[in-house]
C-alpha positions in Angstrom: -25.9 50.0 58.2 -27.7 47.1 56.3 -28.4 47.4 52.4 -31.9 49.1 52.4 -34.6 47.2 50.5 -36.3 50.0 49.1 -34.8 53.7 48.2 -37.3 56.3 47.9 -36.2 59.2 45.5 -37.9 62.6 46.0 -37.4 65.4 43.3 -37.6 68.9 44.8 -37.2 72.6 43.6 -37.7 75.4 45.9 -39.7 73.2 48.4 -38.5 75.1 51.8 -42.2 75.9 52.9 -43.1 72.5 53.1 -40.2 70.2 52.9 -39.6 69.5 56.5 -43.4 68.3 57.0 -43.1 66.1 54.0 -39.7 64.6 55.1 -41.1 64.3 58.5 -43.9 62.1 57.2 -41.2 59.7 56.0 -38.9 59.5 59.1 -40.5 56.2 60.3 -39.8 54.7 57.1 -36.2 55.5 57.4 -36.0 54.0 60.7 -37.4 50.9 59.3 -34.6 50.6 56.7 -35.9 52.5 54.1 -33.5 54.8 52.1 -34.6 58.3 51.5 -33.1 60.3 48.8 -33.7 64.0 48.1 -32.7 65.1 44.5 -32.7 68.8 44.5 -33.0 70.9 41.1 -31.0 73.8 42.2 -33.3 75.4 44.7 -32.7 79.2 45.5 -34.3 78.9 48.9 -33.6 76.9 52.0 -34.7 73.6 50.6 -31.3 71.9 50.6 -30.6 73.2 54.1 -33.6 71.9 55.7 -33.7 68.6 53.9 -30.0 67.6 55.0 -30.9 66.4 58.3 -34.0 64.6 57.1 -32.8 62.2 54.4 -30.1 59.7 54.1 -28.6 61.5 50.9 -29.0 64.9 49.5 -28.0 65.5 45.6 -27.8 68.1 43.3 -29.0 67.4 39.6 -30.0 69.6 36.5 -33.5 70.8 37.2 -36.3 68.7 35.8 -38.1 65.6 37.4 -36.5 63.3 35.0 -32.9 64.1 35.3 -33.3 64.7 39.3 -34.9 61.2 39.6 -32.2 59.6 37.3 -29.9 61.3 39.3 -31.3 60.0 42.5 -31.6 56.2 40.9 -28.0 56.3 40.3 -26.9 56.6 43.8 -29.8 54.5 45.6 -28.6 51.5 47.1 -31.6 49.5 47.0 -32.5 47.1 44.3 -36.3 48.7 44.6 -37.0 52.1 43.8 -40.2 54.3 44.7 -40.5 57.7 42.8 -42.3 60.1 45.1 -43.3 63.7 44.4 -43.1 66.2 47.1 -46.9 66.9 47.2 -48.0 63.2 47.2 -48.3 61.2 50.6 -48.0 57.6 50.9 -50.8 55.2 52.8 -49.7 53.6 56.1 -49.1 50.4 54.4 -47.3 51.5 51.4 -43.9 49.9 52.0 -45.4 46.4 52.4 -47.7 46.7 49.4 -44.7 47.8 47.2 -42.5 44.7 48.3 -45.8 42.3 47.8 -46.4 44.1 44.3 -42.6 43.9 43.3 -42.3 40.0 44.1 -44.7 39.3 41.2 -44.4 42.5 39.2 -41.6 44.5 37.4 -43.2 47.6 38.4 -46.5 49.2 39.6 -48.0 52.4 41.1 -50.8 53.1 43.5 -54.3 54.7 42.8 -54.5 58.3 43.9 -56.7 60.5 46.0 -56.7 64.3 45.0 -56.9 66.4 48.2 -59.1 69.5 47.8 -62.4 70.9 48.1 -63.8 70.9 44.7 -66.4 68.1 44.3 -65.0 67.2 40.9 -61.7 66.2 42.2 -62.9 62.9 43.3 -64.3 62.3 39.7 -61.0 63.3 38.4 -59.1 60.7 40.6 -61.5 58.0 39.8 -60.9 58.5 36.0 -57.1 58.7 36.4 -57.0 55.3 38.3 -59.4 53.9 35.8 -57.6 54.8 32.6 -54.4 53.9 34.2 -55.7 50.4 35.0 -57.0 50.1 31.6 -54.0 51.3 29.9 -51.3 50.3 32.0 -49.7 53.9 32.1 -49.0 55.5 35.2 -48.7 59.1 36.2 -46.0 60.4 38.8 -48.6 61.4 41.0 -49.5 57.6 41.6 -46.0 57.0 43.0 -44.3 54.7 40.5 -42.2 51.9 41.8 -40.0 49.5 40.0 -37.2 46.9 40.2 -33.7 48.6 39.7 -32.7 46.1 37.2 -35.8 47.0 35.1 -35.3 50.6 35.6 -31.7 50.0 34.5 -32.7 47.9 31.5 -34.9 50.7 29.8 -32.3 53.5 30.5 -34.4 55.1 33.2 -36.6 58.5 32.6 -36.2 59.8 29.4 -34.8 63.5 30.1 -38.2 65.4 29.1 -39.4 68.3 30.8 -43.0 67.0 30.6 -44.6 63.5 30.0 -41.2 61.7 31.4 -44.0 59.5 33.4 -45.8 58.5 30.3 -42.7 57.7 28.5 -41.3 55.5 31.4 -44.6 53.6 31.4 -44.5 53.0 27.8 -41.1 51.4 28.1 -41.8 49.4 31.2 -44.9 47.9 29.7 -42.8 46.2 27.4 -41.5 44.3 30.2 -44.7 43.9 31.9 -48.1 45.2 33.1 -47.9 47.2 36.2 -49.1 46.2 39.4 -52.1 48.8 40.1 -52.5 48.8 43.8 -55.7 49.8 45.3 -54.4 51.4 48.2 -54.4 55.4 47.5 -51.3 57.9 47.8 -52.8 61.4 48.3 -51.7 64.1 46.0 -52.4 67.8 46.2 -55.4 69.3 44.2 -53.8 72.9 44.2 -53.3 73.1 40.4 -56.9 72.0 39.5 -58.4 74.5 42.1 -56.4 77.0 41.0 -56.6 76.9 37.5 -60.1 75.3 37.4 -60.9 71.5 37.3 -62.5 71.3 33.8 -59.8 73.8 32.2 -57.2 71.6 33.8 -58.6 68.3 32.6 -59.1 69.7 29.0 -55.6 71.2 29.1 -54.2 67.7 30.2 -56.1 65.6 27.4 -54.9 68.0 24.9 -51.4 67.8 26.0 -51.5 64.1 26.3 -53.0 63.8 22.9 -50.4 66.1 21.4 -47.4 64.1 22.8 -49.1 61.0 21.3 -48.8 62.7 18.2 -45.2 63.5 18.4 -45.2 66.9 19.9 -42.1 68.5 21.0 -42.4 68.0 25.0 -40.5 71.5 25.7 -43.3 73.2 23.7 -45.9 71.1 25.8 -44.2 72.1 29.1 -44.6 75.7 28.2 -48.1 75.2 27.5 -48.4 73.7 30.9 -46.8 76.5 32.3 -43.4 75.2 33.1 -40.4 76.8 31.7 -38.1 73.5 30.7 -34.2 73.9 31.4 -32.2 75.1 28.5 -29.9 72.4 27.1 
C-alpha cells in the first residue's frame, strides 16, 4: 500500500455506543488513501472490538486525550496529522482543505458548528471561531491538523488532563500562525445542553483564566468533571 498523505488520529474511551457510526463516516477517506488510527485509552466496553475492523490501526495508550493522541502520532505513517475527537464530524471537502492549508501553513484548524437545539449554541460557536481567529489558539473541537515535522519539533501534546489543545496551540504559534479554515466541523452540543449553556460558558472562561494564571491542570480537570489519570 502507498504511504498515506494524511493520518487521522481519533482518541476514544468507552465509545461503543457510537464508534461504529463515527468510523463508518470516515471509510470513504480510507478508500481515498487516508490512514485512520484509533487510540483507545483503556475502554471497558466493546469500543476496541467494534473499532478494529473499521480502522487501519487500533492502539492502546494511557487514558487522556493528550497521551492517546501522542501515541497515535507515534505510529502514524503520514507526514500530515489530523487530530479528531469522536464527537466531531468533518465537512465534505475536509481533506482537500487540509492539504491546501498545510501547503502554506505549519498547522491549522476548522471553524466549528455546535449541533444542538439551544439557540445560544450558534452564538457560542461564532464566538469560539472569532476568538480563535484573533488569538491563533485552537481547541480540540476544531479538528487541529499539523505537519508531522512541526508536531515533532514541539514535542507533541503536553501530557495534561485538560487544556492540552491550548498548550499545543501556544507552542505551534511560535512556528507560525494557524490556517483558520472557514469550512465547519460539526461537534456535539450535549455538554452545553446538559449542564446549561451559560453555566458551561462561564465555567470554561474561569478554567481558561485559571490555566493562564498557572493553575494545576489536574485541578482544573476535576472542576470540569473529569477525573485525571493517576501518575
